[in-house]
C-alpha positions in Angstrom: 130.8 146.6 73.0 130.5 147.1 76.8 126.8 146.4 76.6 127.6 142.9 75.1 129.9 142.2 78.1 127.1 143.2 80.5 124.5 141.2 78.7 126.8 138.2 78.7 127.4 138.6 82.4 123.7 139.0 83.2 123.0 135.9 81.1 125.6 133.9 83.0 124.2 135.0 86.3 120.7 134.2 85.2 121.8 130.7 84.1 123.6 130.2 87.5 120.5 131.3 89.4 118.3 128.8 87.5 120.6 125.9 88.1 119.0 123.6 90.7 120.8 123.2 94.0 123.0 120.1 94.3 121.0 117.2 95.7 122.4 114.4 97.8 120.4 111.2 97.5 118.8 110.3 100.8 117.7 106.8 100.0 114.1 107.8 100.7 112.0 107.1 97.6 109.6 110.0 98.2 112.2 112.6 98.9 114.5 111.6 96.1 111.6 111.0 93.7 110.0 114.4 94.2 113.3 116.1 93.6 113.8 114.0 90.4 110.4 115.0 89.2 111.1 118.7 89.8 114.7 118.9 88.6 115.5 115.7 86.7 115.0 114.8 83.0 111.4 115.1 81.8 111.7 111.7 80.1 111.9 110.0 83.6 109.1 111.8 85.3 106.4 109.2 84.9 108.8 106.6 86.3 109.3 108.7 89.4 105.6 109.3 89.7 105.1 105.5 89.7 107.7 104.9 92.4 106.7 107.8 94.7 103.0 106.9 94.5 103.5 103.3 95.6 105.9 104.3 98.3 103.3 106.8 99.6 100.6 104.2 99.6 102.8 101.9 101.7 103.1 104.8 104.2 99.4 105.5 104.3 99.9 108.8 102.5 97.0 108.2 100.1 96.4 111.8 99.0 100.1 112.1 97.9 99.8 108.8 96.1 96.7 110.0 94.2 98.5 113.2 93.1 101.4 111.2 91.6 99.2 108.5 90.0 97.0 111.1 88.4 100.1 112.8 87.0 101.4 109.5 85.6 98.1 108.5 84.1 97.6 111.9 82.5 101.0 111.6 80.9 100.2 108.0 79.7 96.9 109.1 78.2 98.5 112.1 76.5 101.5 110.4 74.8 100.5 106.7 74.5 101.2 106.0 70.8 101.9 109.7 70.0 105.0 110.8 71.8 107.6 112.3 69.6 110.5 110.9 71.6 109.0 107.4 71.4 108.7 107.8 67.6 112.4 108.8 67.5 113.5 106.0 69.7 111.9 103.5 67.2 114.4 104.9 64.6 117.8 103.3 64.2 119.8 106.1 65.7 118.0 106.9 69.0 118.4 104.9 72.2 115.3 103.4 73.7 116.3 104.9 77.1 116.0 108.4 75.6 112.3 108.1 75.0 109.7 109.3 77.5 109.2 106.5 80.0 105.7 105.2 80.4 106.6 101.6 81.1 106.0 98.2 79.8 102.3 97.1 79.7 102.4 95.5 83.2 103.7 98.8 84.6 101.1 100.9 83.0 98.4 98.4 84.1 99.6 98.7 87.7 99.3 102.5 87.7 95.6 102.2 86.9 95.1 99.3 89.4 96.6 101.3 92.3 94.6 104.4 91.3 91.5 102.3 91.2 92.1 101.2 94.8 92.3 104.8 95.9 89.0 105.6 94.0 87.3 102.7 95.8 88.8 104.0 99.1 87.1 107.3 98.4 83.7 105.6 98.0 83.9 105.4 94.1 83.8 101.7 93.2 82.5 102.6 89.7 85.8 104.5 89.1 87.7 101.6 90.4 86.0 99.5 87.8 86.8 102.0 85.1 90.5 101.8 86.1 90.4 98.0 86.0 89.2 98.1 82.5 91.8 100.6 81.5 94.4 98.4 83.1 93.3 95.4 81.1 93.4 97.6 78.0 97.1 98.4 78.7 97.7 94.7 78.7 95.9 94.0 75.5 96.8 94.1 71.8 94.3 96.8 70.6 95.4 96.7 67.0 95.8 93.1 65.9 93.5 91.6 68.6 95.9 88.7 68.9 95.7 88.7 72.7 93.7 90.4 75.5 94.5 91.3 79.1 94.6 88.3 81.4 94.9 89.6 84.9 92.7 87.3 87.1 92.2 89.9 89.8 91.3 92.7 87.4 88.6 90.7 85.6 87.3 89.3 88.9 87.0 92.7 90.6 85.3 94.1 87.5 82.7 91.5 87.8 82.5 91.7 91.6 82.0 95.4 91.6 79.4 95.2 88.8 77.4 92.6 90.8 77.6 94.9 93.9 76.3 97.8 91.8 73.4 95.6 90.8 74.7 94.8 87.3 75.6 91.5 85.6 79.3 90.7 86.2 79.0 87.0 85.4 81.1 87.2 82.2 84.0 89.0 83.9 84.0 86.6 86.8 84.0 83.6 84.4 86.9 85.1 82.5 88.8 85.5 85.8 88.1 81.9 86.9 89.1 80.6 83.4 92.4 82.6 83.5 93.3 81.5 87.0 96.7 79.8 87.0 97.5 79.8 90.7 94.3 80.3 92.7 90.7 80.5 91.5 88.8 83.5 93.0 86.1 82.4 95.4 82.5 83.7 95.5 83.1 86.6 97.9 80.0 87.8 99.8 78.3 90.7 98.1 77.4 92.0 101.6 81.1 92.4 102.5 82.1 95.9 103.7 85.8 95.7 104.2 88.0 95.3 101.1 91.6 94.3 101.8 94.2 94.5 99.0 97.4 92.7 99.8 100.6 92.5 97.7 103.9 91.0 98.5 107.3 89.8 97.1 109.8 91.6 94.9 108.5 92.5 91.5 110.1 91.9 88.0 113.6 93.2 87.4 114.6 94.3 83.9 118.0 93.5 82.3 119.4 93.4 78.8 121.1 90.6 76.9 122.3 90.0 73.3 125.3 91.1 71.3 124.1 94.8 71.4 122.1 94.5 74.7 119.0 94.6 72.5 117.1 91.9 74.3 114.9 93.1 77.2 114.6 90.3 79.8 113.1 90.0 83.2 114.1 88.1 86.3 112.7 88.0 89.8 109.9 86.0 91.3 111.9 84.7 94.3 110.1 85.5 97.5 109.9 83.7 100.9 106.3 85.0 101.0 103.9 83.0 98.8 100.5 83.9 100.5 99.1 85.9 103.3 96.4 85.7 106.0 94.1 88.5 107.2 92.6 88.0 110.7 90.3 90.0 112.9 87.9 89.1 115.7 88.1 85.4 114.9 87.5 86.0 111.2 90.2 84.7 108.8 90.6 85.7 105.1 93.1 84.0 102.8 95.0 86.5 100.7 96.3 84.1 98.1 98.1 85.2 95.0 95.8 85.7 92.0 98.3 87.4 89.7 102.1 87.1 89.3 103.7 90.3 87.9 106.7 88.4 86.6 104.3 86.2 84.5 102.6 89.4 83.3 105.9 91.0 82.4 107.1 88.1 80.3 103.9 87.2 78.6 101.1 88.8 76.6 97.8 87.0 76.7 99.5 84.0 78.3 102.1 83.6 75.5 105.8 84.1 76.1 107.1 87.1 74.4 110.6 87.8 73.0 111.4 91.3 74.1 114.0 92.0 71.3 114.6 95.2 69.4 115.1 93.0 66.3 115.1 95.6 63.6 117.7 97.8 65.3 120.0 94.9 66.1 119.7 93.5 62.5 120.4 97.0 61.1 123.5 97.4 63.3 124.8 93.9 62.5 124.1 94.2 58.8 125.7 97.6 58.3 128.7 96.6 60.4 129.3 93.5 58.3 128.7 95.3 55.0 131.0 98.1 56.0 133.8 95.7 56.9 133.4 93.8 53.7 133.5 97.1 51.7 136.6 98.2 53.4 138.4 94.9 52.8 137.3 94.7 49.1 138.2 98.3 48.5 141.6 98.0 50.1 142.4 95.0 47.9 141.1 96.8 44.7 143.1 99.9 45.6 146.4 97.9 45.4 145.8 97.2 41.7 148.1 98.7 39.2 145.2 100.1 37.2 144.5 103.8 38.2 140.7 103.4 37.6 140.6 100.3 39.8 142.6 102.2 42.5 140.1 105.0 42.4 137.2 102.6 42.6 138.9 100.8 45.5 139.4 104.0 47.5 135.8 104.9 46.8 134.7 101.5 48.1 136.8 102.0 51.3 135.2 105.3 51.8 131.7 103.8 51.4 132.7 101.1 53.9 133.9 103.6 56.4 130.6 105.6 56.1 128.6 102.3 56.5 130.6 101.5 59.6 129.8 104.9 61.0 126.1 104.3 60.5 126.5 101.0 62.3 128.3 102.6 65.1 125.5 105.3 65.4 122.7 102.7 65.6 121.6 102.2 69.3 119.6 99.0 69.7 120.1 98.8 73.5 116.9 97.9 75.3 115.4 100.3 77.8 115.9 98.8 81.3 114.4 101.6 83.3 111.8 100.1 85.6 109.2 100.7 88.3 111.4 99.0 90.8 109.2 98.9 93.9 106.4 96.9 92.4 105.4 93.7 94.1 105.4 90.2 92.7 101.9 88.9 93.8 98.5 90.6 93.9 95.8 89.5 96.3 92.4 90.5 97.6 90.1 89.6 100.5 86.5 90.8 101.2 85.3 90.7 104.8 81.9 91.4 106.4 82.5 93.1 109.7 80.1 94.9 112.1 80.3 98.7 112.6 83.0 99.9 114.9 86.8 99.6 115.4 88.7 96.5 114.3 92.3 95.4 114.2 93.4 93.6 111.1 96.5 91.5 111.4 98.1 90.5 108.1 100.5 87.6 108.3 102.7 86.7 105.4 103.3 83.0 104.9 105.9 80.8 103.2 105.2 77.7 101.0 104.6 75.6 104.2 102.1 78.2 105.4 104.4 79.2 108.2 104.5 82.9 109.3 107.5 84.6 107.8 109.1 86.6 110.7 109.3 90.4 110.5 106.7 90.7 107.8 103.5 90.8 109.9 101.6 94.1 109.5 98.7 95.6 111.6 96.0 98.0 110.4 93.4 99.7 112.6 90.1 100.3 110.8 86.7 101.7 111.8 83.7 100.4 110.0 81.1 103.1 109.7 77.5 102.7 110.8 76.2 103.8 107.3 76.6 101.3 104.5 80.0 102.1 103.0 83.0 100.1 102.0 86.2 100.4 104.0 89.1 99.8 101.7 92.5 98.7 103.0 95.8 98.4 101.2 98.8 96.7 102.8 102.1 95.3 101.5 104.8 93.3 103.0 106.8 96.5 102.9 104.1 98.8 104.3 104.8 100.9 107.3 102.4 99.9 110.1 100.5 100.2 112.3 98.2 102.3 110.2 94.9 103.8 111.3 92.1 104.1 108.6 
């Protein structure tokens, strides 16, 4: 018997030693995110990879961003359409928020987009193009073919890179120009050697509505910044918004979508109503003077209670976990600069094209003598000055 006590004590000590240390949230996305990835629920890891990667890009920590985006994309590729927790969450009795998070289509698309920027920054525009095509696939209906990805910038950059690699990118560029809702992409010079990616504004925010919080909705899109301007050595590039992530979150193929977990909500509503009706009918029947009717009434009450239990167990609530540091607008400028050091000033503008105070960012770049693209990423929340 003593050995059982010792074993139990050893097990308790082992459990205690494996328990992660208490963590006080710091408010720093990278610090808190990396702790959550290491010690938090596995179902939330991709979400934290997303958040940490983008925070790292805005600090100029591009190697760290690559690590987290690679981990997120590997997870997406591994479980997309196959994950057991996602299958269970589609059932009536599992909450959406219990499934492994990979994000809505616009969130998955943005993971590929940002990874592509980092590939291009490493001198691999062909891999950037592959990421753009994967991003568009995330935004497409691959089964019914009822809609396809409609990001203006993704199609445009696909065609632009293809042209720069001596291919025919005309079709992709035509798609981008046809899809343009805010600004039509210009004919950027193929000889450009500085690629500037700019994003700004607060991204989509998820929330739930409906009787059972089964309707996934989005709000956001309010930003004092509606465009940007990149200047250096007398050269000015307009960083206008080509894509709006709130539009992408609330549409598929340009069509408004109802993000409603309809089947679960209907099941919960139907079983609740049926259970109530059975209990009332059974209670009335049970008051009969006929013994058989009384037994039938009690059985009906029991069935009604069981049905109500099923209704109570159904969890149609929408999953409102979100990649909460995404931007609202995506933009791009290609510049042709001589070799040597340059200071890029990025000014963020309001609807009257006035500079919005406290948003201006500065990036120092050195254009190499050898033909090679210099890729810059900057956000209205970036930490600058940065030196690339």
